[in-house]
VOROVO-401730 format. One record per residue (C-alpha): residue number from 1; x, y, z. Coordinates in steps of 0.001 Angstrom, whole numbers, always signed. Layout:
BEGIN
[NUM [X Y Z]]
...
END
This chain:
BEGIN
[1 [+111945 +162511 +151438]]
[2 [+113701 +165860 +151212]]
[3 [+114135 +167773 +147972]]
[4 [+117339 +166664 +146277]]
[5 [+118531 +167064 +142713]]
[6 [+118305 +163374 +141743]]
[7 [+119700 +163976 +138250]]
[8 [+122882 +165321 +139825]]
[9 [+123090 +162212 +142006]]
[10 [+122957 +159849 +139032]]
[11 [+125009 +161913 +136569]]
[12 [+128302 +160318 +135567]]
[13 [+131292 +162571 +135952]]
[14 [+134999 +162069 +135223]]
[15 [+135847 +163430 +138667]]
[16 [+134875 +162422 +142192]]
[17 [+131871 +163898 +143962]]
[18 [+132864 +167263 +145352]]
[19 [+132880 +167807 +149104]]
[20 [+130466 +170686 +148582]]
[21 [+127916 +168468 +146834]]
[22 [+128336 +165626 +149344]]
[23 [+127856 +168018 +152269]]
[24 [+124778 +169482 +150548]]
[25 [+123240 +166003 +150213]]
[26 [+124194 +165094 +153795]]
[27 [+122456 +168274 +154921]]
[28 [+119268 +167199 +153129]]
[29 [+119232 +163476 +153946]]
[30 [+119856 +161520 +157089]]
[31 [+122038 +158422 +157262]]
[32 [+119111 +156029 +156624]]
[33 [+117710 +158138 +153776]]
[34 [+121117 +158350 +152092]]
[35 [+121607 +154616 +152494]]
[36 [+118135 +153933 +151032]]
[37 [+118832 +156273 +148113]]
[38 [+122129 +154545 +147296]]
[39 [+120387 +151162 +147485]]
[40 [+117620 +152351 +145121]]
[41 [+120186 +153659 +142623]]
[42 [+122146 +150388 +142701]]
[43 [+118977 +148287 +142430]]
[44 [+117850 +150373 +139459]]
[45 [+121252 +149934 +137802]]
[46 [+121107 +146161 +138345]]
[47 [+117624 +145999 +136802]]
[48 [+118787 +147985 +133784]]
[49 [+121734 +145626 +133296]]
[50 [+119516 +142544 +133452]]
[51 [+117210 +144078 +130863]]
[52 [+120097 +145042 +128578]]
[53 [+121873 +141681 +128969]]
[54 [+119212 +139047 +129654]]
[55 [+120323 +135652 +130891]]
[56 [+119258 +132851 +128601]]
[57 [+118251 +129772 +130628]]
[58 [+120934 +127061 +130554]]
[59 [+123315 +129337 +128604]]
[60 [+126135 +128867 +131131]]
[61 [+125720 +125098 +131433]]
[62 [+128556 +124287 +129046]]
[63 [+130862 +126739 +130822]]
[64 [+130347 +124911 +134123]]
[65 [+130066 +121413 +132560]]
[66 [+126496 +121096 +133795]]
[67 [+125342 +119838 +130400]]
[68 [+127296 +116606 +131055]]
[69 [+125427 +115965 +134278]]
[70 [+122095 +115287 +132542]]
[71 [+120161 +117615 +134845]]
[72 [+117451 +118279 +132284]]
END
């Protein structure tokens, strides 16, 4: 993979990504590489959310009335 400033790619900013930065990244990465990078960032974010907010087994059963069904 090409050299890219990954911290700049994941840094939260109050404004949109500048055209200059986007064009810089597009010059470094092809369409597939950019797509793979975005997927990796989103997958990493999802993993961090599941670690921060773990799902307790059967915790949503009462919300969906599954506890009344006698499934367990």
